[in-house]
Each structure stands twice: as structure tokens, then as C-alpha cells.
DSSP file (Angstrom, degrees, kcal/mol; ACC not computed):
  #  RESIDUE AA STRUCTURE BP1 BP2  ACC     N-H-->O    O-->H-N    N-H-->O    O-->H-N    TCO  KAPPA ALPHA  PHI   PSI    X-CA   Y-CA   Z-CA
    1    1 A M     >        0   0    0      0, 0.0     4,-2.0     0, 0.0     5,-0.1   0.000 360.0 360.0 360.0 -31.3   -1.7    9.0   32.0
    2    2 A K  H  >  +     0   0    0      1,-0.2     4,-2.7     2,-0.2     5,-0.2   0.919 360.0  52.9 -61.2 -44.7   -2.8   12.3   33.7
    3    3 A K  H  > S+     0   0    0      1,-0.2     4,-0.8     2,-0.2    -1,-0.2   0.859 109.5  49.0 -54.5 -38.3   -1.1   11.3   37.0
    4    4 A H  H  > S+     0   0    0      2,-0.2     4,-0.6     1,-0.2     3,-0.4   0.860 110.0  51.4 -77.4 -33.3    2.1   10.6   35.2
    5    5 A I  H >< S+     0   0    0     -4,-2.0     3,-1.1     1,-0.2    -2,-0.2   0.921 107.6  52.1 -66.7 -39.3    2.0   13.9   33.4
    6    6 A R  H 3< S+     0   0    0     -4,-2.7    -1,-0.2     1,-0.2    -2,-0.2   0.714 104.0  58.3 -69.2 -15.5    1.5   15.8   36.6
    7    7 A R  H 3< S+     0   0    0     -4,-0.8    -1,-0.2    -3,-0.4    -2,-0.2   0.604  76.9 111.0 -87.5 -10.7    4.5   14.1   38.1
    8    8 A I  S << S-     0   0    0     -3,-1.1     5,-0.1    -4,-0.6    21,-0.0  -0.484  76.8-118.9 -64.4 116.6    6.9   15.4   35.4
    9    9 A P    >   -     0   0    0      0, 0.0     3,-1.9     0, 0.0     4,-0.5  -0.141  15.8-117.2 -58.4 152.2    9.1   17.9   37.2
   10   10 A N  G >  S+     0   0    0      1,-0.3     3,-1.2     2,-0.2    -2,-0.1   0.832 111.9  62.8 -56.8 -35.4    9.0   21.5   36.0
   11   11 A N  G 3  S+     0   0    0      1,-0.2    -1,-0.3     3,-0.0    -3,-0.0   0.662  97.1  57.8 -71.6 -13.3   12.6   21.5   34.9
   12   12 A L  G <  S+     0   0    0     -3,-1.9     2,-0.5     2,-0.0    16,-0.3   0.592  84.4  97.4 -92.1 -10.1   11.9   18.7   32.3
   13   13 A W    <   -     0   0    0     -3,-1.2    14,-0.2    -4,-0.5    37,-0.0  -0.649  58.5-167.7 -77.3 130.5    9.4   20.8   30.4
   14   14 A K  E     -A   26   0A   0     12,-2.5    12,-2.8    -2,-0.5    -2,-0.0  -0.907  30.9 -92.2-119.1 145.5   10.8   22.6   27.5
   15   15 A P  E     +A   25   0A   0      0, 0.0    10,-0.3     0, 0.0     3,-0.1  -0.198  47.0 163.9 -51.7 135.6    9.2   25.4   25.4
   16   16 A Y  E     -     0   0A   0      8,-3.0     2,-0.3     1,-0.4     9,-0.2   0.663  58.2 -13.3-118.9 -69.0    7.3   24.0   22.3
   17   17 A R  E     -A   24   0A   0      7,-0.6     7,-3.7     2,-0.0    -1,-0.4  -0.946  53.7-163.0-141.9 158.8    5.0   26.8   20.8
   18   18 A E  E     +A   23   0A   0     -2,-0.3     2,-0.2     5,-0.2     5,-0.2  -0.999  11.7 165.6-144.1 141.5    3.6   30.2   21.8
   19   19 A D        -     0   0    0      3,-2.4    36,-0.0    -2,-0.4    -2,-0.0  -0.808  56.4 -78.6-142.2-173.3    0.8   32.4   20.6
   20   20 A A  S    S+     0   0    0     -2,-0.2     3,-0.1     1,-0.2    35,-0.0   0.753 125.5  31.4 -68.0 -25.0   -1.0   35.5   22.0
   21   21 A E  S    S+     0   0    0      1,-0.2    34,-3.1    34,-0.1     2,-0.3   0.719 121.6  18.6-103.9 -25.6   -3.1   33.5   24.4
   22   22 A A  E     - B   0  54A   0     32,-0.3    -3,-2.4    33,-0.1     2,-0.4  -0.971  53.8-141.5-147.9 160.0   -1.2   30.5   25.6
   23   23 A A  E     -AB  18  53A   0     30,-2.5    30,-2.5    -2,-0.3     2,-0.4  -0.985  21.2-152.4-120.4 134.6    2.3   29.0   25.8
   24   24 A S  E     -AB  17  52A   0     -7,-3.7    -8,-3.0    -2,-0.4    -7,-0.6  -0.849  10.1-172.1-108.8 142.4    2.9   25.3   25.2
   25   25 A E  E     -AB  15  51A   0     26,-2.6    26,-2.4    -2,-0.4     2,-0.4  -0.879   7.4-152.2-123.7 160.2    5.6   23.1   26.6
   26   26 A R  E     +AB  14  50A   0    -12,-2.8   -12,-2.5    -2,-0.3     2,-0.3  -0.980  15.0 169.9-136.7 149.4    6.6   19.5   25.8
   27   27 A A  E     - B   0  49A   0     22,-1.9    22,-3.0    -2,-0.4     2,-0.3  -0.996  38.9-104.5-152.5 145.7    8.2   16.8   27.7
   28   28 A D  E     - B   0  48A   0     -2,-0.3     2,-1.2   -16,-0.3    20,-0.2  -0.604  33.4-130.5 -73.4 135.9    8.9   12.9   27.2
   29   29 A L    >   -     0   0    0     18,-3.4     3,-0.6    -2,-0.3    18,-0.4  -0.742  35.1-161.5 -85.7  91.6    6.4   11.0   29.3
   30   30 A L  T 3   +     0   0    0     -2,-1.2     3,-0.1     1,-0.2    16,-0.0  -0.374  60.4  15.8 -81.4 156.3    9.0    8.7   30.9
   31   31 A N  T 3  S+     0   0    0      1,-0.2     2,-0.5    -2,-0.1    -1,-0.2   0.824  86.7 126.6  52.7  39.3    8.3    5.3   32.6
   32   32 A Y    <   +     0   0    0     -3,-0.6    -1,-0.2    15,-0.1    15,-0.1  -0.933  23.4 159.7-124.4 105.8    4.7    5.0   31.2
   33   33 A W        +     0   0    0     -2,-0.5     3,-0.1     1,-0.1    13,-0.0  -0.709   7.3 153.6-129.9  75.0    4.2    1.7   29.4
   34   34 A P        +     0   0    0      0, 0.0     2,-0.9     0, 0.0     3,-0.4   0.348  42.6 106.3 -81.1   9.2    0.6    0.8   29.0
   35   35 A E    >   +     0   0    0      1,-0.2     3,-1.6     2,-0.1     0, 0.0  -0.204  25.2 136.3 -89.2  41.7    1.1   -1.4   25.9
   36   36 A E  T 3  S+     0   0    0     -2,-0.9    -1,-0.2     1,-0.2    -3,-0.0   0.819  75.3  50.5 -56.1 -26.2    0.6   -4.8   27.3
   37   37 A D  T 3  S+     0   0    0     -3,-0.4    -1,-0.2     2,-0.0    -2,-0.1   0.362  80.4 124.1 -93.0   3.9   -1.5   -5.9   24.4
   38   38 A R  S <  S-     0   0    0     -3,-1.6     3,-0.1     1,-0.1     5,-0.1  -0.350  74.0 -92.3 -59.5 142.0    0.9   -4.6   21.7
   39   39 A P    >   -     0   0    0      0, 0.0     3,-2.1     0, 0.0     4,-0.3  -0.252  49.9 -91.6 -57.8 144.5    1.9   -7.3   19.2
   40   40 A E  T 3  S+     0   0    0      1,-0.3    -3,-0.0     2,-0.1     0, 0.0  -0.298 113.0  18.6 -60.3 134.0    5.1   -9.2   20.0
   41   41 A G  T 3  S+     0   0    0     -3,-0.1    -1,-0.3     1,-0.0    -3,-0.0   0.249  90.2 112.3  86.7 -15.7    8.1   -7.5   18.4
   42   42 A A  S <  S-     0   0    0     -3,-2.1    -2,-0.1     1,-0.1    -1,-0.0   0.660  70.8-140.2 -65.3 -18.7    6.3   -4.2   18.0
   43   43 A G        -     0   0    0     -4,-0.3    -1,-0.1    -5,-0.1     0, 0.0   0.249  30.0 -60.6  73.3 159.3    8.5   -2.4   20.5
   44   44 A P        -     0   0    0      0, 0.0     2,-0.3     0, 0.0   -11,-0.1  -0.241  51.1-117.7 -73.3 162.1    7.3    0.1   23.0
   45   45 A L        -     0   0    0     31,-0.0     2,-0.5    27,-0.0    29,-0.2  -0.692  18.5-131.1 -95.4 153.1    5.7    3.4   22.1
   46   46 A R  E     - C   0  73A   0     27,-3.7    27,-2.1    -2,-0.3     2,-0.5  -0.907  17.1-154.5-106.1 132.9    7.1    6.7   23.0
   47   47 A Y  E     - C   0  72A   0     -2,-0.5   -18,-3.4   -18,-0.4     2,-0.6  -0.913   8.0-171.2-112.1 121.4    4.8    9.3   24.6
   48   48 A V  E     -BC  28  71A   0     23,-2.6    23,-2.0    -2,-0.5     2,-0.2  -0.935  15.8-149.6-117.0 116.9    5.5   13.0   24.3
   49   49 A A  E     -BC  27  70A   0    -22,-3.0   -22,-1.9    -2,-0.6     2,-0.4  -0.585   4.1-156.4 -87.1 146.4    3.3   15.2   26.6
   50   50 A I  E     -BC  26  69A   0     19,-2.8    19,-2.1    -2,-0.2     2,-0.5  -0.996   5.3-164.7-120.3 129.5    2.2   18.7   25.6
   51   51 A R  E     -BC  25  68A   0    -26,-2.4   -26,-2.6    -2,-0.4     2,-0.5  -0.947   3.8-162.5-119.2 126.7    1.2   21.2   28.4
   52   52 A I  E     -BC  24  67A   0     15,-2.8    15,-2.0    -2,-0.5     2,-0.4  -0.951   8.5-175.4-118.0 124.6   -0.7   24.3   27.5
   53   53 A R  E     -BC  23  66A   0    -30,-2.5   -30,-2.5    -2,-0.5    13,-0.1  -0.940  30.5-110.6-119.1 138.0   -0.9   27.3   29.9
   54   54 A K  E >   -B   22   0A   0     11,-0.5     3,-1.3     4,-0.5   -32,-0.3  -0.388  28.9-125.0 -62.0 145.0   -2.8   30.5   29.5
   55   55 A R  T 3  S+     0   0    0    -34,-3.1    -1,-0.1     1,-0.3   -33,-0.1   0.919 107.0  44.0 -63.6 -46.3   -0.4   33.4   29.1
   56   56 A Q  T 3  S-     0   0    0    -35,-0.3    -1,-0.3     1,-0.1     3,-0.1   0.128 116.3-107.4 -92.0  24.8   -1.7   35.6   32.0
   57   57 A R  S <  S+     0   0    0     -3,-1.3    -2,-0.1     1,-0.2    -1,-0.1   0.636  72.9 147.1  64.5  14.4   -1.9   32.6   34.4
   58   58 A E        -     0   0    0      1,-0.1    -4,-0.5    -5,-0.0    -1,-0.2  -0.345  48.7-108.6 -73.9 158.8   -5.7   32.7   34.1
   59   59 A L        -     0   0    0     -3,-0.1     6,-0.2     1,-0.1    -1,-0.1  -0.564  26.7-106.4 -89.5 159.1   -7.6   29.4   34.3
   60   60 A F    >   -     0   0    0      4,-2.4     3,-2.5    -2,-0.2    -1,-0.1  -0.258  46.4 -93.4 -66.7 164.0   -9.4   27.5   31.5
   61   61 A A  T 3  S+     0   0    0      1,-0.3    -1,-0.1     2,-0.1    -2,-0.1   0.752 126.0  56.4 -59.3 -24.3  -13.1   27.6   31.6
   62   62 A D  T 3  S-     0   0    0      2,-0.1    -1,-0.3     1,-0.0    -2,-0.0   0.352 121.0-104.8 -82.3   5.9  -13.3   24.4   33.5
   63   63 A G  S <  S+     0   0    0     -3,-2.5     2,-0.2     1,-0.3    -2,-0.1   0.365  74.7 136.8  90.1  -5.0  -11.1   25.8   36.3
   64   64 A S        -     0   0    0      1,-0.1    -4,-2.4    -5,-0.1    -1,-0.3  -0.471  55.5-137.8 -82.5 150.0   -7.9   23.9   35.3
   65   65 A E  S    S-     0   0    0     -6,-0.2   -11,-0.5     1,-0.2     2,-0.3   0.768  81.5  -1.0 -75.4 -30.9   -4.5   25.5   35.4
   66   66 A F  E     -C   53   0A   0    -13,-0.1     2,-0.4    -7,-0.0   -13,-0.2  -0.974  62.9-122.4-155.9 169.6   -3.4   23.8   32.0
   67   67 A R  E     -C   52   0A   0    -15,-2.0   -15,-2.8    -2,-0.3     2,-0.4  -0.895  24.8-158.1-113.2 141.6   -4.4   21.5   29.3
   68   68 A C  E     +C   51   0A   0     -2,-0.4     2,-0.3   -17,-0.2   -17,-0.2  -0.974  13.5 172.9-128.9 139.4   -2.5   18.3   28.4
   69   69 A F  E     -C   50   0A   0    -19,-2.1   -19,-2.8    -2,-0.4     2,-0.4  -0.926  16.1-148.0-134.1 155.7   -2.3   16.3   25.3
   70   70 A V  E     -C   49   0A   0     -2,-0.3     2,-0.5   -21,-0.2   -21,-0.2  -0.991   3.7-152.9-132.8 141.3    0.0   13.3   24.3
   71   71 A V  E     -C   48   0A   0    -23,-2.0   -23,-2.6    -2,-0.4     2,-0.4  -0.953  12.9-153.7-104.7 122.9    1.4   12.1   21.1
   72   72 A A  E     +C   47   0A   0     -2,-0.5     2,-0.3   -25,-0.2   -25,-0.2  -0.808  25.5 160.3 -90.7 136.8    2.3    8.3   20.8
   73   73 A S  E     -C   46   0A   0    -27,-2.1   -27,-3.7    -2,-0.4    -2,-0.0  -0.979  47.9-145.1-153.1 159.0    4.9    7.4   18.4
   74   74 A N  S    S+     0   0    0     -2,-0.3     2,-0.7   -29,-0.2   -27,-0.1   0.300  75.2 105.9-103.2   5.6    7.4    4.6   17.6
   75   75 A Q        +     0   0    0    -29,-0.2     8,-0.0     1,-0.2    -2,-0.0  -0.785  34.9 162.3 -95.6 111.7   10.0    7.2   16.5
   76   76 A W        +     0   0    0     -2,-0.7    -1,-0.2     1,-0.1   -31,-0.0   0.500  60.9  70.1-103.4  -8.9   12.6    7.3   19.2
   77   77 A D  S    S+     0   0    0      2,-0.1     2,-0.2     0, 0.0    -1,-0.1   0.756  82.2  81.5 -83.6 -27.6   15.4    9.0   17.3
   78   78 A W  S    S-     0   0    0      1,-0.1    -3,-0.0     2,-0.1     0, 0.0  -0.552  84.3-107.4 -85.9 146.7   13.9   12.6   16.9
   79   79 A E     >  -     0   0    0     -2,-0.2     4,-2.2     1,-0.1     5,-0.2  -0.281  37.5-111.2 -54.8 153.5   14.0   15.3   19.3
   80   80 A P  H  > S+     0   0    0      0, 0.0     4,-2.3     0, 0.0     5,-0.2   0.913 117.2  52.2 -59.9 -41.1   10.4   15.9   20.9
   81   81 A K  H  > S+     0   0    0      1,-0.2     4,-2.6     2,-0.2     5,-0.2   0.937 109.5  49.7 -67.0 -42.7    9.9   19.2   19.3
   82   82 A K  H  > S+     0   0    0      1,-0.2     4,-2.4     2,-0.2    -1,-0.2   0.906 111.3  51.2 -61.5 -41.6   10.7   17.7   15.7
   83   83 A L  H  X S+     0   0    0     -4,-2.2     4,-2.0     2,-0.2    -1,-0.2   0.893 109.6  47.4 -60.6 -40.6    8.3   14.9   16.3
   84   84 A L  H  X S+     0   0    0     -4,-2.3     4,-2.4     2,-0.2     5,-0.2   0.900 111.7  50.2 -66.6 -42.5    5.5   17.1   17.3
   85   85 A E  H  X S+     0   0    0     -4,-2.6     4,-1.8    -5,-0.2    -2,-0.2   0.894 111.0  49.5 -65.9 -35.8    6.0   19.3   14.4
   86   86 A W  H  X S+     0   0    0     -4,-2.4     4,-1.6    -5,-0.2    -1,-0.2   0.905 109.7  52.3 -57.3 -44.0    6.1   16.3   12.1
   87   87 A H  H  X S+     0   0    0     -4,-2.0     4,-0.5     1,-0.2    -2,-0.2   0.910 109.3  48.6 -64.1 -46.4    2.9   15.1   13.6
   88   88 A R  H >< S+     0   0    0     -4,-2.4     3,-0.9     1,-0.2    -1,-0.2   0.860 106.3  56.8 -56.1 -41.5    1.2   18.4   13.1
   89   89 A E  H 3< S+     0   0    0     -4,-1.8    -1,-0.2     1,-0.2    -2,-0.2   0.896 107.1  49.9 -60.8 -39.5    2.3   18.6    9.4
   90   90 A K  H >< S+     0   0    0     -4,-1.6     3,-2.3    -3,-0.2     4,-0.4   0.551  81.2 120.3 -77.2 -11.4    0.6   15.2    8.6
   91   91 A A  T << S+     0   0    0     -3,-0.9    -3,-0.0    -4,-0.5    -4,-0.0  -0.298  77.7  18.2 -69.5 140.2   -2.6   16.1   10.2
   92   92 A G  T 3> S+     0   0    0      3,-0.0     4,-1.1    -2,-0.0    -1,-0.3   0.260  93.4 105.4  87.0 -12.6   -5.5   15.9    7.7
   93   93 A S  H <> S+     0   0    0     -3,-2.3     4,-1.6     1,-0.2    -2,-0.1   0.850  74.1  57.6 -67.9 -31.7   -3.6   13.8    5.2
   94   94 A I  H  > S+     0   0    0     -4,-0.4     4,-2.3     1,-0.2    -1,-0.2   0.870 100.7  57.2 -72.9 -29.5   -5.5   10.7    6.0
   95   95 A E  H  > S+     0   0    0      1,-0.2     4,-2.2     2,-0.2    -1,-0.2   0.932 105.9  50.7 -63.4 -42.9   -8.9   12.4    5.2
   96   96 A A  H  X S+     0   0    0     -4,-1.1     4,-2.2     2,-0.2    -1,-0.2   0.883 109.9  50.5 -61.9 -39.6   -7.7   13.2    1.6
   97   97 A L  H  X S+     0   0    0     -4,-1.6     4,-2.5     2,-0.2    -1,-0.2   0.950 110.0  50.0 -60.0 -50.8   -6.6    9.5    1.2
   98   98 A H  H  X S+     0   0    0     -4,-2.3     4,-2.9     1,-0.2     5,-0.3   0.868 108.9  51.9 -57.7 -37.5  -10.1    8.3    2.4
   99   99 A D  H  X S+     0   0    0     -4,-2.2     4,-3.6     1,-0.2     5,-0.5   0.956 110.9  46.7 -65.7 -47.4  -11.8   10.6   -0.1
  100  100 A V  H  X>S+     0   0    0     -4,-2.2     4,-1.6     1,-0.2     5,-1.5   0.899 114.0  49.1 -64.4 -40.3   -9.8    9.4   -3.0
  101  101 A L  H  <5S+     0   0    0     -4,-2.5     6,-2.2     3,-0.2     4,-0.4   0.953 120.6  36.4 -57.2 -50.0  -10.4    5.7   -1.9
  102  102 A K  H  <5S+     0   0    0     -4,-2.9     6,-0.7     5,-0.2     4,-0.4   0.926 127.5  32.1 -75.8 -45.3  -14.2    6.3   -1.5
  103  103 A S  H  <5S+     0   0    0     -4,-3.6    -3,-0.2    -5,-0.3    -2,-0.2   0.850 131.3  25.3 -85.5 -31.9  -14.9    8.7   -4.5
  104  104 A E  T  <5S+     0   0    0     -4,-1.6    -3,-0.2    -5,-0.5    -2,-0.1   0.703 126.9  39.3-109.2 -26.9  -12.4    7.7   -7.1
  105  105 A L  S   <S-     0   0    0     -5,-1.5    -3,-0.1    -4,-0.4    -2,-0.1   0.238  99.5-118.8-113.1  12.6  -11.6    4.0   -6.4
  106  106 A S  S    S+     0   0    0     -4,-0.4    -4,-0.2    -6,-0.2    -3,-0.1   0.821  71.6 131.5  62.0  34.6  -15.1    2.7   -5.4
  107  107 A A              0   0    0     -6,-2.2    -5,-0.2     1,-0.2    -1,-0.1   0.253 360.0 360.0-102.6  12.8  -14.0    1.7   -1.9
  108  108 A G              0   0    0     -6,-0.7    -1,-0.2    -7,-0.3    -6,-0.1   0.448 360.0 360.0 -77.7 360.0  -17.1    3.5   -0.3
């Protein structure tokens, strides 16, 4: 996957988020289909890559120029930025569900 991310041309990366230390960009990871084992009829997943660069062009502690992350989704209709924002908003919600199942509904 890293090789595919590195091949994304710079003109396809779009701004995503910024803070005091880093700027993040996002791009659809096109022509990447590793889902040979997906159930029949499930359809392909969409991969949206996130590239984080230090603001002052300094390197990360491991010497790399940027960090990359990928979100996999079956949602193809949304713009990449909307998909990533939705994904961040739902973070942590599954832990609350597990707590209720284990603590209140005896699923522990």
C-alpha cells in the first residue's frame, strides 16, 4: 500500500487539516484493490490516503518526510474530506457500545 501512496502525484493531494505542527493532505488511492477474499457481492472498498507533513519541512523522529494513514470504506458517494470527517466523528463510539454490552447486558 505504501508504494501505491508514494505514486500518487502531488497534484492529486488536496488539503485536509492543519495545526501548529503539521499539515495533512488527502487523496483517493486509485487502482488499489487487495480484496480478493471479500465476500461475493460485497463490492470493492474505497481507500482514502492521508499524508501528514511537518510544517517546517523537518523530518519525523524516524527520518521520514511524511506519515501516511488510510481509511477504507464502502462509501463511494461522499467527497474524501466528508468521509474522513465522518470517520473521525464516530471514533470511540464502539467502545461505549462494548461497555454497555459487557456491563449492563451480561455479555462479558
